[in-house]
C-alpha positions in Angstrom: 12.8 -15.6 -13.1 9.4 -14.4 -11.7 6.0 -15.5 -12.9 3.0 -13.3 -12.3 -0.7 -14.3 -12.7 -3.5 -11.8 -12.4 -7.1 -12.5 -11.4 -10.2 -10.7 -10.2 -11.2 -8.8 -13.3 -14.7 -8.7 -14.5 -17.7 -6.5 -15.3 -18.8 -4.0 -12.8 -21.2 -1.0 -12.9 -20.0 2.5 -12.5 -19.5 3.3 -8.9 -18.8 -0.3 -8.0 -15.7 -2.0 -6.7 -13.4 -4.7 -7.7 -10.2 -6.2 -6.3 -7.5 -7.5 -8.5 -4.9 -10.0 -7.3 -1.5 -10.8 -8.7 0.2 -14.0 -7.4 4.0 -14.1 -7.8 6.0 -17.3 -8.0 9.6 -18.2 -8.9 12.4 -16.1 -7.5 10.1 -13.9 -5.5 13.0 -12.5 -3.4 14.3 -10.8 -6.5 11.4 -8.5 -6.6 11.9 -4.9 -5.7 8.7 -3.1 -6.6 5.4 -4.3 -8.0 2.9 -2.3 -9.9 -0.3 -2.4 -11.9 -0.5 -1.1 -15.5 -3.6 -0.9 -17.7 -4.2 -0.5 -21.4 -7.4 0.5 -23.1 -8.0 -0.2 -26.8 -6.2 2.4 -28.9 -4.4 3.9 -25.9 -0.9 3.7 -24.4 -0.2 1.4 -21.6 -0.2 3.5 -18.4 1.0 2.9 -14.9 -1.9 2.8 -12.4 -0.1 2.1 -9.1 3.2 1.0 -7.7 4.3 -0.3 -4.3 7.9 -0.7 -3.3 9.4 -3.3 -1.0 9.5 -0.6 1.7 5.8 0.0 1.3 6.0 3.4 -0.6 3.2 3.8 -3.0 2.4 5.9 -6.0 -0.8 6.3 -8.0 -1.8 7.8 -11.3 -3.7 11.1 -10.8 -6.7 9.6 -12.4 -7.1 6.9 -9.7 -5.9 8.7 -6.6 -8.3 8.4 -3.8 -10.2 5.5 -5.5 -7.6 2.7 -5.9 -5.3 1.2 -3.3 -2.4 -1.0 -3.9 -1.2 -3.4 -1.2 1.0 -6.5 -0.8 0.7 -9.7 1.3 4.2 -11.0 1.5 3.1 -14.3 3.1 1.0 -15.1 0.0 3.5 -13.5 -2.4 0.5 -11.5 -3.8 -0.1 -7.9 -4.7 -3.6 -6.5 -4.7 -5.3 -3.5 -6.3 -8.5 -2.5 -4.6 -10.5 -0.4 -7.1 -13.4 1.6 -5.7 -15.8 4.1 -7.3 -15.1 2.6 -10.7 -15.7 4.7 -13.8 -16.1 3.8 -17.4 -12.8 5.4 -18.1 -11.2 2.6 -16.0 -12.1 0.0 -18.5 -8.9 -1.7 -19.7 -6.8 -4.8 -19.5 -4.9 -4.6 -16.3 -1.4 -6.0 -16.0 0.7 -6.8 -13.0 4.4 -6.1 -13.3 7.5 -6.4 -11.1 10.7 -4.6 -10.8 13.8 -6.8 -10.0 16.1 -5.8 -7.2 19.0 -5.2 -9.6 17.3 -2.1 -10.9 18.1 0.9 -8.8 15.1 3.2 -8.3 16.0 6.8 -7.4 12.3 7.9 -7.8 8.9 6.3 -7.3 7.4 5.3 -9.6 10.2 3.5 -11.4 10.9 4.0 -15.0 8.7 1.7 -17.2 11.8 0.0 -18.6 12.6 -1.3 -15.1 9.5 -3.6 -15.1 11.1 -6.8 -16.3 8.2 -9.2 -15.4 4.7 -9.1 -16.5 1.5 -11.0 -16.1 -0.9 -12.0 -18.8 -3.5 -9.4 -17.9 -7.1 -9.4 -16.7 -10.0 -7.5 -18.2 -11.8 -4.8 -16.2 -14.9 -3.4 -17.7 -17.0 -0.6 -16.1 -20.3 0.4 -17.6 
C-alpha cells in the first residue's frame, strides 16, 4: 500500500504562485506514475498534471505553461508548481498514484488506474 499526504495549499492572489507537495510513504517502489487532480465545488474532478516514472509529463490544457509537475525520488515527493494562478484554479487538489501493475499505453493514464489518493489540500485564488 501507498500513503499520500498533500501540503502547500492556501490562499493566493490572482497572478501569484504556489507549490504543492505530495509525500509518498509505504510501498513507494510500487508507484508507476503520479498525478494531481483538482475538484471545484459542483464540478467533476479533473486531472491537472501527470508525471511517469520515466519523467514524461502531461498537463490539462487549462494549466499548460503555468503549472509544472516534478518528482524528487530521494524524498519520495511529487510537486506541483503553480504560477500565474487564476480564480478558476480554485479547488481542492489531490495527489494520486498509479501502481506499477497497471499498464499505461498512453499518457495520461486512465482515471481508474489511480489507486492511491491523498486527502486533498485547498487552493484558493482571488
